[in-house]
C-alpha positions in Angstrom: -79.0 20.3 32.6 -80.4 20.0 36.1 -77.2 18.3 37.2 -75.0 21.3 36.1 -77.3 23.8 37.7 -77.0 21.8 41.1 -73.4 21.7 40.8 -73.3 25.3 40.4 -75.6 26.0 43.3 -73.7 23.8 45.5 -70.3 25.4 44.8 -71.8 28.8 45.2 -73.3 27.7 48.5 -70.1 26.5 49.8 -68.2 29.6 48.7 -70.6 31.7 50.7 -70.2 29.4 53.9 -66.6 29.3 53.4 -66.4 33.4 53.5 -68.5 33.8 56.5 -66.7 35.2 59.3 -67.6 34.7 63.1 -68.0 37.2 65.7 -64.8 36.2 67.2 -62.7 37.1 63.9 -64.5 40.4 63.5 -63.6 41.5 67.2 -60.3 39.9 67.7 -59.3 42.8 70.3 -62.2 41.8 72.4 -60.9 38.2 72.4 -57.7 39.4 73.5 -58.8 41.3 76.5 -61.0 38.3 77.5 -57.7 36.3 77.3 -55.8 38.5 79.3 -58.3 39.2 81.9 -58.6 35.3 82.1 -54.9 34.8 82.6 -54.7 37.7 85.2 -57.8 36.1 87.0 -56.1 32.7 87.1 -52.8 34.1 88.6 -54.6 36.0 91.2 -56.8 32.9 92.2 -53.4 30.9 92.2 -51.7 33.3 94.2 -54.8 33.5 96.8 -54.7 29.5 97.2 -50.9 29.7 97.4 -51.2 32.1 100.5 -53.9 30.1 102.0 -52.1 26.9 101.7 -48.9 28.7 103.1 -50.9 30.1 106.2 -52.5 26.6 106.7 -49.0 25.1 106.8 -47.5 27.5 109.1 -50.4 27.2 111.5 -50.1 23.5 111.3 -46.4 23.6 112.3 -46.7 26.2 114.9 -49.5 23.8 116.6 -47.4 20.8 116.4 -44.2 22.5 118.0 -46.4 23.3 121.3 
């Protein structure tokens, strides 16, 4: 009889664990905002790096021409 009770307890425990929801699932909107902010931040960082490299390249060309 104890084997049957153990199986029932294990099944109930598994179903309880499987039904558990994480914070990210409950707050999907917040995760979307974080993702959008991250993408925009990466874009701005890439733009700044691109401008710095272009400025460095232009300065290097002007020095080599003189």
